[in-house]
N, C-alpha and C positions, 0 to 999 in steps of 0.2 A: 504494500500500500504506500510506503514511503516514496517509491519512484513516481507514483501518480501525483503526489503533492509537491515534489521538488522538481518542477519543470525548469529546464535550462533553454536559453536561446541558442540556436545553432547559427554559427557565423555565416554571413552571406557568402554564397559561392560554394559552401561545403556540401558534400553529398552525405546523406545519412539514411539509415534504415528506420522505418516506423512500422511496428507491429501494433495495429490499432487495438485498444482495449475499451475505450469509451468514446461516445459521440455526443456532442451537445446539440448542434444544429446543422443545417445544410452546407455551411462553409467552414465549420469548425467552431471551437477547437475539437480536434480529435486527439485524445490522449494516446501516446505511444508507450508501449512497455519499456522502451529504451530510455524514456524520460521526457523528451520534448512534448509540448502541446502544439499541435499542428493547425495552422490557419491555411486552408486550401487557397492557393494563389489564383488571382485573376477572375474570381467569381464572386457574386453577391447573392445572398439568400435573405429572406425576411428574418427579423429577430424573433425569438421564441414568444414574445408578447404580441406578435403579429404586425409590428411596425417595421418600417424601413427608415434608415437614417437618411437625412435630407441630402447628403452628398454622395449617395450611392444609387445604383440601379435598383428598381423595386419590382421583383417578379410577381406575377399573378398568383403563383402557387403559395399555399400557406407554409409557415415555418415547419409544421409537423410533416407535411408532404415532402418538403426538402430534406428534413432530417431522416425520415424513413427511407427515402431514396438512397441517401448516403449509407445508412445502416445496411441496406440490402447489398450495396457494393462492398461493405465491410464484413460480409458473411452472415448477416442477419442478427436480430436481437437475441440476447441471452439473458435479459432482465434489465432492471434499472437500479440505480442507487438513490439515496436520499436527496442528492442534489438535483435529480432529474435527468442526469446523464444516462444514456442507454449503453448497456454493457454489450460489447461485441468481442468476437475473437476473429479479427479480420486477417486477410492475407497480408503478408509482409510487403510493404511498399518501399520502393527506392525513391528517395526524395532529394531535391536540390534546394537549399535554403536561399530565400530572398532576404533573410535577416529578420529583425524584430517586426511584429505585427500588432503591437500594443499589448500591454500587460506582460504576461509570461508566455506569449505565443510566438512561434516561428512561422513566418509565411514561407510556403514552399510549393514547388511543382513536384508532383509525385506520379509515379508509374505503378500501375497494378502489375501483378505477376504476368499477365497476358501481354504486357508492353503498352497497353492503352494508357493514355494520359488521364489522370483522375479528374482534373478540371474539365476536360472535354467530356468525359463520361457523365459528370454531373450536369453539364449543359444539355447533353442529349436526353436526360430525364425530363427536361422541361420545367424543372422546379427551381432552377437558379438562372441567373443571367451572367453573361460575360461582362466584366467590369473593365472597360477599355482603358481607363486610367492606369490600371495595374497589369494589363494583359501583356505578357512577354512570352506566352506559351506558343504551342504549335498551332497550325491551322487545323481546326477540328474537322474530322471527316465524318 
């Protein structure tokens, strides 16, 4: 449990592994067994209270729909904890840090074991939007 509480920011440009253990919403944070709390780079989802911040894209999908889409990509729900985070036992992600994303989160571009880009996979669910201000990812197909 200590690793879940002691998140560290991964330096920009560094590659790291994230084995997802908990998901908050459709763009993170995703808690990694290795320590970092991941903010999925280049996308925007609604906040869990249903709002969107004024400076970001606002998808039509609800926060729950976006979170559940991410949970499915992370192997499905295994329960919840008292904070509201959904417990997952996700596939190991290979990520490249974009540096701090506010608080104790690391913004990162990640690949699923299939090689698919996680940000693109979330956009394809229709529950999040590409955030052009931060988009440095691939052309999604």
